[in-house]
N, C-alpha and C positions, 0 to 999 in steps of 0.2 A: 482437794476433793470436797464437794458440797455435802450437806447433811443428808440429802435424799439418797445419794450414792452410799453413804455410810449406813443409812437405814436399810437399804437393800442388802448390803453385806451382813448386817446384823441378823436380818431375817434368814438369810441363807446359811447362817451358822447352825441352824437346826438340821436334823436328818433330812435328806432330800425328799423322802416320803415318810411322814410321821407314822403311817400304818405299817411300814416296813423299815424299822430303824436299823436293822442289820441285814447282811446279805442272805440270800436264800439258803446257801450252804450252811452258814452259821446258825440260822434259825432251825435247820433240820437236825443239827447234831448237838446243840447246846441248850442248857437251861438259861435263857436270857433273862437276867434279873432286871427289876426296875432300876433305872439309873440312880446312883447314890448322890445325895446332895453334897454341896461343897463342904468339905471337912468331915463328912460322915464316914465313919469306919465301916467296912464290910466284913462280917464275920461268917465263919462256917462252923456249924455244930457237928459233933460226932453223930453219924447216921447208922452205925453198926449196933447190933444188940447182942453180939456173940463174943466180944472181947472188950478190953479196957481202953483201947486206943486205935485210931485210924491213922493212916498216912495218906496225905494228899500231895499232889504235885502241881506246882504253879510255874508259869512261863516267866523266867527271869529276864531282866533287861539285857543280859549278856548272851541270850540265846540258850542258856543251860537251864536244867531243871532245878528248881528250889524245892527241897523236901520239907514238909511241914507236918508235925505230929499233932493230931487232934485227940486229946484225952476225953474219956467218957464224961459227958456233961459239961465240958469246957467249950468256950467259944474262942476261936483263933482268928485274929485280924489278918486280912490279906493286903498285900502291898500292890498299889496301883503302878502301872507303867505308862510312861509318856510316849506317844507316837506323833510323828510330824510328817506332813507331805513335803515334797520338794517346793522350792520357791519358784513361782511362775510370775509372769508379768502381763499387765494389760497396757497396751500402748497409750500414751497420753492423747494421741490424735483421736482414738476411738472414744476415750473418756470425755474429751472436750466436745465432740460432736453431739453427744446425747448422754443420757444416763446409762445407756448400753447395758440394759438388764440382761440381754442374751449373752453378752460376753462374760459377764460375771457368773451367770448361771452355768455356762459351759465349763468355766474353770471350776466351779463348785462341784459339778457332776464328775468332772475328771478327777478331782482330788478325792471325792467321795469314793469313787471306784478304787483309787489307789489305796486308801485307808482300809476299805473293805477287804482287799486282797492281802494286805499286811496282816489284818486280824485273822483271816482264815489260815494264812501260812503259819502264824504263831500257834494256832490251835493244832494244826497238823504236825508241826515240828515237835510240839509237846508230846504227842502220841508216838512219833517216830524216835523220840529220845528214850523210850522204854526199851533199852537194848541189853539189859542184864549186867551193866557195869556195876561197880561196887555200890551197894545200897539202893539200886534201881531194879525193879522187876523187868523181866524179859517178856514182852508181848509180841515178839516177832514170830512169824511162821516161815519156815524154810521150804522152798520149792525143791523137792527131792528129784533125783535123776529119774527120768522116765515119766514124771507126772506132767500134767498139762494145767492150764489155767482153771479148768473145771474142777480138778482135784484141789487146786490151791484155794479156791473160794470155799469149797466144802471144808477144808482144813481150817480156814479162818473162822467159819461159823462154829466149828467144834471147839475152838479156842475160847469162845465167849458165851456159848449157848447156855451154860449152867448159871449165868449171871444176868442175862437179859435177852430180849428178842426185838422184833420190829427194827430191822437192820437198815443202815445206810452204808452203801459201798461207794467210796470215793476212789475214782480211778484216774491215773495220769493218762496222757494222750495215747501212748503206745499200749498200755494195759487195756484201756477202753477199746481200742481198735482190735486187740486180740480177742476180747470178749465178743465184740460185734461180728467178727469174721469166723468165730470158732466153729459153728455148725457147718459152714461152707467149707472150711479147711478140712474138717474131719470127713465130710462127704467126699471131697476130692481124693482123700487118701483111702477111701473104701471103708471108713469106720464111722459109726454113728452111735451116740449114746441113746438109750431108750427115752430119756427125758432131755430135750434140747436145752441149751444153756439158759436161754431166756425163760423157759418154762421152769427150770430149776430155781432161778432167782425168784420168780413169783411164788413158787411152792414154798420156799424157805422164808418168804416175807422180806426180801431184799430189794431195796430201791437203789438203782444204779445212777450215780451222778458223775459226769465227766468233769475233771478239773484241768483246764488247759491254760489258765491265766499265768501271766508273768509279772514280776515287779522289777523295776530298774533300780539298781543300787547307786550309791553316791558316785562310784567310779565308772558308771555307765554300763556295767555288766547287767545283762538280763538274767534273772533267776526265776525258775518255775516255782509256782506256789506249791505244786506237788510234782515230784520227779516223774518223768514220762512212764517209767516202768513200775510204778509203785501203786499198791492197793492199800486202802485204809478202811477197816470195817468198824462201825460204831453200832452197838446195841442201844437203841434209844429208850427202850422200856426196861428198867431194871426189875429184877425179881424182888428187890428191896423197895417197897413203896415210898420210903423216905428219901430215896436218891433220885429216881426218875432218870433223866439223861445224865451221862457220866461226866459231862464237862459244864462248868459254870462260867458264864460270861457276863461281865457287868461293866458299864461305862460310868464315869463320874460326870454329873452335871457341872457346867463351868460358868464362871462369871463372864459377862460381856466385856471382852478385851478390845473390841473394835472401836468403841467410843462411849462416852458417858451420855448415851442418848435416851436412857431410861427404858421403860417398858418391861414386859415379862421376859424372863430367861428360863422359864420352867422346862421348855423343850430343848434347851441347848445342851447337846451331847458332844458337839464338835465346834471348835472356834474357827471362824474364817476371819483372818486378819488381812487388812489392806492398808499399806503404808499411805499416809495422807500426803507425804511429800514425794513427788516424782523422782525416780532414780535414773542416773545415766547408765544406759545398757551397754554402750560400746565406747565409752570415753569420748563420745562425740555429741552429736545433737539429738540422737534418738533417746527418748525418755519414756518411762513407763511406771505404773504403780505395781509394786511388789505385792503378791498375794500368796498366802499359804494357809493350810489348815492343820489343826492339831487336836488331840484328844487324850484322855487318860482312861486306861482300861485295866481290868484284872481278868485273868483266865486261870481256872483251877480245875484240875482233873480229880474228881472226888471218888471215882471208882475205876481204877485202872483195868479191872477184870472185864469191863464192858467194851474194851477196845483191843484191836489187834491190827497188825500190818504185815505186808509181805512185798518182796521184790518179784515181780512177775517174770 
């Protein structure tokens, strides 16, 4: 592969849109910190003024919660986690015909979407893991017999309203449909709330976001980013001005691993790697350049009281 193609790959290693380095959902629910430099540790300081220690929760590489105690006045370093997209290929015929910027850009955009979805899933899984098991608080809200999704949303707000407001409600596919159809369903049953559900959401300062994306696992199984019947409520504005949004998200800047082509790497939050030697794709005459992306991130829940979730 010639140097121009490598230069294109190096450029595409930055976020697809530098003005929007993370997904819309992530930007709505997280404090997105400035990317950490290579080798730079990321610390969290205690934000409480009522006791001697805080407990924060980070997304571990095994999918479980890591519990970290932050003592008053201390700084606690956070551990970064490695994410990688699947390996894809650009056929050698296309690469030979031209620089084929479009093909590389399409792969970059596809892999960017995949990593965006993995990031969001990790954030939501961190919230959903607050299930009351040993040493972990319980932020779930149970839908009681006879209650409807209107009641459930009100209960979610009650769970967090003492600690924050300006809410984001992330809804899986089925839960979102139940919200969208609620007033019509109630009217058909001869019942109506004085305040329609959309008006109630607006009155309580809730922004509804439907989450329907899926990710494909290594074994080919499709897994939803958020289960279809699940609701997650995030209070974006904390009553504690030192906290802000309850979840911290940070990427680490990376060195250019594509080639020793020089140039700035300040904007590099994800690496796009293209193998310089074509690979046999079918043990025959079809060859292509392997391409994959990776990044290093940290996610920390700094105030669990600002989040809640429920099964609709």
